[in-house]
N, C-alpha and C positions, 0 to 999 in steps of 0.2 A: 748662563739662561738654555742654552741646546742638551745641558744636561735635564733641566727641568722639564723639556719639549719631549724627552726620551722616556724620563720616567712615567709621564702622562700618559704616552701613548703606550709605553709596555702594561700600565695598570688598565689602561680600556681593552688591550687585547687578552690579559688575562679577565677582567669582566668577562668578554665576548666569548670567552672559552669554554668559561664558568658554564655561563649561561647555555650555551648550545649542548655543554653536556648534559644538564639539567633536562631541555627538553628531549634529548636523545633519550634519555631515562624514562621520561614520561610518554613517549612515542612507541618503545618498545612494551611498556608496560598494557599502553591501550593495544598494542596488536595480540598482546598475548591475549588480552579478556576477549578481543573479538574472536580468537580462534575458539575460546572455549565457548562462546556463545553463538558459533556455526551452525553446530549441530540442532540447538534448541531453536534457530532462525529457519532454516532449512523446515523442519519440523512444521513450525508454524504456516510457512508459506505452504506447504503441502496442505494442510488442514485447510487453509484459508481458499485453495483452490477446489479440494474438494468439497466443502462448505458453496460454493459458488454451483459447483456441479448441481448440486443437490436444490439449489432455489431455484433453478433453472428448470430442471426435470418437475420440481411442482410446480412452477408455472405453467407448463406444458403440460400436466396431468389437470389442473385447473381448468386451463381455457378448455380443453378437450372434454371436462364433463360440463363447462357451461355452456358447450355447444350443445351436447347431447340433451341436458335441460333445455335450452331454447329449442330444439329440434320438436321434444316431444310435447312443449307447450304449444307450438305451433301446430302439430297435429292434431289437438284436444278440439270439438266442437266450440264454438262458442256461444256463451247465453248471453243474448243480449238486453234481455231486463233485468236478469237476474244481477250481473256483476255489475258494479261500477267501474269506469274507467281508471286501469291506475295511473296513478300519477307518475309524469316524465321522472324518469333518473336524473338529479343534479350532473351538469355537466365535467368529467374528469378536470380535474387542476393539473395545467402542463405542470411537467416536472423541471422543476429551476436546472439552469445548466450549471457546469461545474463554474467556481468561481474564478476570476483570474490568475492565473499562475497555477492551477490546479486541472493534473491530466490523468484519468483514467488509465490504469496500467494493466494489459492482460500479461500473463506468463510471468505473475509474480514473483514465482520461484524460480523461472530462469534470470531472471533479474536481481536477486540475493546469489545464485551461483557465480553469477556473474560479476558481483560485487566483490565477493570472496577470491576468485580467482585472480579479478585483477588485483587486489590487495597481497595476495601473497606473488604475482609477479613484480610488484613495485619493489617490494620488500627482499628479493632476490640481488 
């Protein structure tokens, strides 16, 4: 009976070692793929940062132009009888907050770099 228990323990141990070897192989393969993807992810995050900068510049220019247009409209003499009163613009819709569990991240490029740096340090 004790030999049967010993063989069962040895079989389970061999199974655990085999599974650990399989998981190790898969993790090494995944880390290799992550290394290959690191430059592409860095380029993508840099492009996202550039597009965010461009978008904020577009917004600033648009707001400046709108301000100049408003000032120009206020300087014109008003025609009381000829022009009907303009309809009021609809109130802007409030922007929805981020869903629960979602956060806006600034400095995405730094976040991506720190992820790969952490992955490399854990590997060593």
